[in-house]
N, C-alpha and C positions, 0 to 999 in steps of 0.2 A: 504494500500500500504506500510505503514511503517513496518508492520509485515513481509512482503515479503522480504524487504531489510534487516531487522534485522535477519531473518532466513538465508538469503544468507551470511550475515556477519558471523554468528555463524558457518555455515557449512564450509565456506572457511577458517575461523580461525582455526577450529579444524583440518582440513586437513593440513594446513600450520604448525600449532603447532606440529602435529604428525610427519611430515617430518623433522622438525627442531630437535625434540627430538631424533628421530631415527638416524639422521645424527651425532649428538653429542655423542649419546650412542655408535655408531660404532667407533668413534675415541677414546672414553673412553676405549672401549674394546681393541682396537689396542694398547693403551698405558698401557695395563695390569692392568687397574683399579687403577692406581697410580694417586692420585690427583695432586701431584707436576708435574708429566709429562704432565697431562692434562692441567694444568694452563700454563705451558711453551708452549705447543702446541697451546693453544688459543692465547697467545701473539704473537707467530710466524705466526699464520694464522688469524690475527685480522680482515681481510676483511669480514669473515663470521659474526663476532660480529658487525662490523660496519654496515652491512646490517640490522641486527636486530635493532640496535640503530636508524638508519635513519628511518626505518619503524615506530618505536615507536614514534619518535619525529614528523614525518610527520602526523601520526594519531592524536597526541595531538594537533598539529597545526590546523588540520581540525576540530577537536572537539571544539577547542576554538572559532572558527569563526562560524560554523554552523553544528549542529549535524545531520540535515537532509542531508546536502551535504556529510558529513562524511559517512553516511549510504550507499550512492551511490558509493563513491570513494574507501572506505576501502576494499570492496570485490575485486576490481581490484588490489589493493596493495597486498592483501593476495594471489591472484592468481599469481602475479609476484613472491612472496615469495615461493609459491608452485613450480613454475618452477625452481627457484634457488636451492631449497633444495630437489628437486626430487631425490630419491635414484638413484645412478649411479652404474654401474657394477664395482665392486672392485675386486682386486686380491684376497683379503681375505674378504669374505662377513661377515656381522653381523651374529653371531651365537646366537640364542635365548637361552642362558644358564639360569639356575635358577636365577642367579644374575641379569641378564638383565630383566627377567620377573618380579622380585621383584621391580626393579627400575621403570619399566613401570607401575606396579600396584600402587606403591607409588605416582607417578606423577598423575596417573588417579584419585586416591583418593583425592589428593590436589585440582585438577581441579573441581572435584565433590563437594568438600566442599565449594569452592568459588561460584559455581553455586547455591548450596542449600542455602548458606548464603544470596545471592542476592534475592532468592525467599522468604526465611523466613523473611527477613527484609523488604520485599515488596518494593524493590528498583524499582520503576516504571520509574525512570528517565533514559532516553536513554543514557545520557552522562555517567552515572556510569557504565552501562552495557558495553559500548564500552571501557571506561577507564579500566575496569577490564580485558577485553580481551587483550588490549594493554599491560598491566602490565604483564599478564601471558606470552604473546608473548616475551616480553623483557627478562623474566626470563627463557625462554626455554633452552638456552645454559647452 
């Protein structure tokens, strides 16, 4: 039963993570790929970041008390995040330029490295797997 909840966690995490990345990439593209403008935009629209931080802290709190309970509750939290970050119709939609594709590939490689490191190091502890997902989620923006 634990593997079912872990699988649900991973699936909902990946969808939530993807939506968050696409959302922030869209704003990065609208800011003409200028890091300074993106940082300024992030401070002006801090509510999106606060949501990521709250989900991260709530996940850590759940993990601290009971990892089995966290396995059940975290998919619900990631589902809420999916609904919040669900792509919306924009005046100027995200265009998948070569630059955006390279950024997405880079992020995918980093996520793959984290997953492969967990497998290679034989991290069987559920807490570390969930903690890794939460850290990646926090770093999504």
